[in-house]
C-alpha positions as CSV (number, residue, x, y, z in Angstrom):
1,M,-10.9,6.4,9.2
2,T,-9.3,8.5,12.0
3,K,-6.4,10.7,11.3
4,K,-4.0,8.2,12.9
5,Q,-5.5,5.4,10.7
6,I,-5.1,7.5,7.6
7,L,-1.4,8.2,8.4
8,E,-0.7,4.5,9.0
9,F,-2.6,3.6,5.8
10,N,-0.6,6.1,3.8
11,K,2.6,4.7,5.3
12,K,1.7,1.1,4.4
13,C,0.8,2.1,0.9
14,A,4.0,4.1,0.4
15,Q,6.1,1.3,1.6
16,F,4.2,-1.3,-0.5
17,L,5.1,0.8,-3.6
18,G,8.7,0.9,-2.6
19,A,9.0,4.2,-0.8
20,Y,11.5,4.7,2.0
21,W,12.2,7.3,4.6
22,C,15.2,9.6,4.0
23,N,17.0,11.9,6.3
24,D,20.0,12.8,4.1
25,D,19.3,16.5,3.6
26,L,18.4,17.8,7.0
27,E,19.1,21.4,5.9
28,A,16.4,21.4,3.3
29,Y,14.2,18.8,5.1
30,P,14.9,19.0,8.9
31,N,12.4,16.3,9.6
32,G,13.3,14.0,6.7
33,Y,11.1,13.1,3.7
34,W,9.7,10.1,1.8
35,M,11.4,9.0,-1.4
36,I,10.3,6.7,-4.1
37,D,11.9,5.7,-7.4
38,D,8.7,5.9,-9.4
39,D,8.6,9.2,-11.2
40,D,4.8,9.0,-11.6
41,I,4.3,9.6,-7.8
42,D,5.3,12.6,-5.8
43,L,4.8,11.6,-2.2
44,G,5.5,14.9,-0.6
45,S,7.8,15.1,2.4
46,N,5.6,13.6,5.1
47,L,2.6,11.2,5.6
48,E,0.1,14.1,5.8
49,D,0.9,15.0,2.2
50,M,0.0,11.6,0.9
51,L,-3.5,11.0,-0.5
52,F,-3.8,7.2,-0.7
53,D,-7.0,7.3,1.3
54,C,-8.9,9.8,-0.9
55,D,-7.5,10.3,-4.4
56,W,-8.3,7.8,-7.1
57,N,-5.0,8.4,-8.8
58,W,-3.1,7.5,-5.8
59,I,-5.4,4.6,-4.9
60,M,-4.9,3.1,-8.4
61,H,-1.1,2.9,-8.0
62,V,-1.6,0.6,-5.0
63,Y,-4.5,-1.3,-6.6
64,I,-2.5,-2.0,-9.7
65,K,0.5,-3.3,-7.7
66,I,-1.8,-5.5,-5.6
67,N,-3.5,-6.8,-8.8
68,N,-0.1,-7.6,-10.4
69,F,1.1,-9.2,-7.2
70,I,-1.7,-11.6,-6.5
71,S,-2.0,-12.4,-10.3
72,S,1.5,-13.9,-10.0
73,K,0.7,-17.1,-8.1
74,S,4.3,-18.3,-8.1
75,E,5.5,-15.0,-6.5
76,T,2.7,-15.1,-4.0
77,D,3.4,-18.7,-3.1
78,Y,7.1,-17.9,-2.7
79,I,6.5,-15.0,-0.3
80,F,3.5,-16.3,1.6
81,G,3.4,-20.1,1.2
82,K,0.5,-21.9,-0.4
83,E,-2.3,-21.0,2.0
84,T,-3.3,-17.9,0.0
85,N,-6.4,-19.1,-2.0
86,E,-8.9,-18.3,0.8
87,F,-7.3,-14.9,1.2
88,H,-7.5,-14.2,-2.5
89,L,-11.2,-15.0,-2.5
90,K,-11.8,-12.6,0.5
91,L,-9.8,-9.9,-1.1
92,W,-11.6,-10.1,-4.4
93,N,-15.0,-10.2,-2.8
94,A,-14.1,-7.1,-0.8
95,F,-13.1,-5.3,-4.0
96,E,-16.2,-6.6,-6.0
97,G,-18.6,-5.9,-3.1
98,D,-18.0,-2.2,-2.8
99,C,-16.5,-0.2,-5.5
100,T,-16.8,3.1,-3.8
101,K,-13.5,4.9,-3.0
102,E,-14.0,3.9,0.6
103,G,-14.7,0.4,-0.2
104,V,-11.6,0.0,-2.3
105,V,-9.5,1.8,0.3
106,E,-10.9,-0.7,2.9
107,A,-10.0,-3.6,0.7
108,I,-6.5,-2.3,0.1
109,D,-6.0,-1.8,3.8
110,Y,-7.2,-5.3,4.4
111,F,-4.7,-6.6,1.9
112,L,-1.8,-4.6,3.2
113,T,-2.5,-5.6,6.8
114,W,-2.5,-9.2,5.6
115,Y,0.6,-8.7,3.5
116,Y,2.7,-7.2,6.3
117,N,1.6,-9.8,8.9
118,N,2.2,-12.8,6.6
119,R,5.3,-11.9,4.6
120,K,8.1,-14.3,5.0
121,T,11.4,-12.6,6.0
122,N,14.3,-14.3,4.2
């Protein structure tokens, strides 16, 4: 991944986990910072601080949320409609086919791209 792709990947992962951009303390953080309500994750103040592309601990937070998300068929159908079975097969094949860190990151990126492109906005 290029530096730009890594930053975009970090942003997609952070937002998927519920993180949001804050600029409420410009004195301490003149450029703003990322905030998440999960105490287990310290995102740092910018995308460059995030390690979703290279640290198993960070990767697993996203993997677990994806696994919980697609395991809940009713939630998936509600958000995306019923045409998700083919995608599930592709995603799981991607995870099972390459369990290296890079392979899992690639599968997560594939899922997040699909997620943001197909999510229904209500």
